[in-house]
N, C-alpha and C positions, 0 to 999 in steps of 0.2 A: 504491500499501500506505499501512497505517498504523497506528501506535502509541498506544493509547490515549491523547491528548491530544497527539501529536505528528505532520506531516505528513515524512515521507521523502523528498528528495534526495540521491543519490548520483553517487559514481565509482565505476565496476566495473573493475577487472584483475584481478590475482591473488586482490584483498581486494575490498571495498565500505566504500568511506569515505564517510558519511553525515552530512548538517549538517542541524540538525530544529532548527526556531523553537520556543519555548514559547507557550502559547496566550498573547492580548490584556490579560486579568485579572492576569499577572504583573509585578511590579516592572517597571517599563521598562528599567532599567539592566540588569538579568538577560535581560528578554525578548532582547537583541540579541545577548545571546551565545548561539550552537548549541549544539546536542545531539550529541556524536558517537558514531556508529557504528564501530566498523571491525570486520569481519565477513572472516574465511578462512579457506578450502576447504582441506583437507592433499593436497597428492596430485594437485587436479585439474587435470586436461589443458585445453590450453588452447583446444582445440575440441569440449568434453564440453557448453558451454552451444550452447540452442539460439542465442541472439544473438551467435555465435561458429561458428556456423555446422552446430552438432550436431544429432542426432537425440534426444537424451535431453528430453525434459516439465521446461525449468524456467524457466516463466512466471513467478516471483516474481521471480529473477532476471534475467531479461530485460527485466522492467518497471525496473529499478534499472537495467539498462546502457544501453539505448533512453531514457531518461530522466535520464540523464549523461554519461558520456565513456565509451568503450570506448580504453583505450590499446592500442596497436598496435604499439609499439618499447618494449617494459618489459621490463628485463632484472633476473633475480635471480640470487641465487647458488647452485650447482648440488645445495647440501643445506641441508636443512631451518632447523637451528637461526640458522647463519648469515645467513639472510635472515629470519630474524625476529626476528634482533638489529638488523640493519639498520632493520625497521620499526617496531620500539617505543622506539628511540635516535633515531632519526632519524642516522645516523652513520655510518664504515664499520666491519665488524666486528668486525676488527682491533683498532680504538679503542676499542671494548666489549666486548675480551678472548673473542671466539668467531671466530676465526679458521679453525678447524675445530671438527668437531664432540666434546662430550664423550667420548662413546660411542667417538669416532677413538685419543683421546689416553688414554684409558683402555684401551682392547683390542687395540688393534695392537703389542704389545711387539716391538722388535726392528725393525721397520719402519723403514728410515734417510730416510725423508721424513718420518714421524712422529717417530721420534728426535731429528731437524734442530732440530724446532721446542717438541719437550719444554719446559716450565719456563720459554721464551722470552715476554716480553708478546707481545700479541695472539693468545696460544692459550692460555689460563686454562681455557678450556671451560666459561665463565659470563659473564655481566655482569658489569662491574669497576666500581669509584668512579672510574675517569676518565673514565662518560659517568652524564649524569643523564638516567634514561628517561623518556619523553615523558608516562606518569599522573604523576611526582612532579613535574613540571611544572607541569601539567594541577591536581594538588591544588595548588600554590600559588598557583595563579590562581583559585582557590574552587570547581575543580570536585568534583563526587563522583565516585567514577573505580571502575566496576565489570572483572571479567574472569573470562569462564567458559570453559572449555576445556584445552587445549593446551599447555602453556606452558614444558618443555625447554630453559629458561635459569638452569640452576641447580637442583640438586637440594636443598639445605639451608636450613632454617629461614630464615637471613637473606639467600637468594638466592630466597625464593620470590616471589611476585607481591602478597606482603602487605607485603614489605619493600621493594619496587619499586615503589610506589605506589598500591595499591588495597585502597579503602577495603574492599571485598568483593569476596572471588574463588571460585571453585572449579577447580580446576585439577589435569590429569592430569599430575606432577612429570616424563616420559618421552616419550622420541620415539613411542611406540606401546603399544598395548594392544589386550586383544579388547574389542567393542565393548558385551558383554552384560553382568550383574552377574557374570559367575566372575571377573573381575579383580580378582586381591590388593587389599584397601583401601587398603594400604597404599602403591601407587601414587597413589591421589589425597590431596591437604590441601585443605583448607577455609579460609579465613582465616589461614592460614601453619599450621593445625595438623593432622598426618596422621590420614588416617580410618582407624578401627580397623576401621568394618565398612560396606559399601553396600547401598541400597536393593533389595530383591529386583526390581521391575520397574524395571531399565536397561535401556535402551539410550541409548549414550552422545549421538547428534545429538538425541534425543529428552528427555532430560534435561537437556542443556546447556540448552536452549531454554527447558523450566521453572522452570530454575535461574535465568537471564536474565531472565523473566519478573517472579520475584518480585522481585530487583533493581529492577528496574523501578518494582515497587508500591512500593517502600519511598522511593524517588525522589520520588513524589509529597507525602512527606512534606516535603519538602526543596525548599524555592524557588532554592538550586543551579544550575548546568546540570550536564549528565553526560558523563561521558566511558565507553565501554563498549566493551572489545577480548572479540570474541565468536569465539573458536579453536574452531573446530568443526574432531576430527579426520577426520571423512570427507570423499572418501572411500580413507582409506588401508588400504590390508591392516590388519588380515584381513578378508575379503572378507563381509560381514556384515551384514545388512538384517530386522528382526522380520517375523515369518511372513506376517504380511498385505500384506507386499514383496513374497515371493519371486519371484511367477512375474506379476511386471508387464509385464515385455517378455521371456515365455517363446517361442522362434523368432525373435527380433528379427534375432539374429546370428550364424544358421545358414550363411549368406553367407560368413563367415568375416575375420579382419580385415586381409587385403590388400585386398578388395570396401570393407568398412568406410572405410579410409583414403582409398578413392580417393574417396566419398561425404564425406568430414568434409572434402577440398580442395577440392570443389564448393563443397558447403554455406560455406565461410570465405569463397573468394572471392567466391560471390555477398555475402556477407552484408558485404564489403568490409571485409575483415580480414588480409587476405593478396593479394598481387597473383596476378594471372594467372600468371604462371613458373612460378609453384611446382607447376603444375599439372605441370611435366614433370622436378619433383625427385626421385630415385630417392629408395627408402625403403634406410633407411641396414639393414647386415643382419646385425641383431643378432639375429634370429626365424627361424626356418623357413619358410617359405613354406606356405599354408595346403593347397595342393597336396598336399605332402609328408607332410603330416601321417595319423596314422591317423584311421580313424572314434571310437574309445573317445577320443584327444586332441582330434580337433574339436569330441567332445561337452563333454571340460572346458572349454576354451575358450572355446566360445561359452555355456558354462551361465557362468562368469566373468566375462563380459562384460556378461549379461544381471544378474548381482548388480549389478556395478562400477554399470550406468545406473539399478538401483532405489536405489542408495544416493545416487546424487548425484539422482534427482529427490524421495528421502526428505528432503537437506538443504535443497533447494527450497522442501518442502513446510512445512520448518519455518523459513523465514525468511520466509515468508508468512505464519506466526503470528505 
């Protein structure tokens, strides 16, 4: 896969980290400094990618995975913001202030576990000055830094991507939002400024990619290497895709999620990312069996799986761009 002037080589797990070399016409010192592209998908399942045994069409992400390293013993935190904090800081999230998510601190008044942590170091619910984020370190090293997508690491201007080391940024402040233009503009900011309106033609994954590519165009005017944090919100709920993508997986999941689980496990074993012993591991009893559902419920859930798969394929298409 190519981005203009750059070759991409990548490591894929929950994120794709790609170091790219500039062309040979650049200054010899700068040419030895890699461009870095970090791609994060939000709430994507371990076996959603073809390269990890899934049935969803993800050729571009698979190319990155097979051309790099697939990590099979990689652990993250059980919720979004602490994981992103560790990723963007290189430290334990408690040190960075995100021992739990801000929404947990703000909303669960009276919960004894939350109250025991409220106001304590490590539970500020945003990045703190106890750490220096990676983009700030790279800025100091002469990199141009860009961020597009979900931030979720602080909701005030002094905690925005612009204040945390990104030269240019377009980001969703919070943990989730609808993917289309009817999301309130105030949920987004650009270069640290809250937006007053959203473009009429807006689908998050497409728009984020457009914005990122515009930043790359700007980078051509600067000989410095770049670091880009591409933080897609897809395929996080709500399940939404543009109209042209709605029926790409029509009927694909009529057999239900129990059968899909068996297929995914078999695919992951064949792909070499889980052990053969996983075939016999029973499912966690968090959902009713497919056979116990009514016809209406089966229709609802199979449709949800179709749209989710389309969201993942649309994400892969945009990575290909």
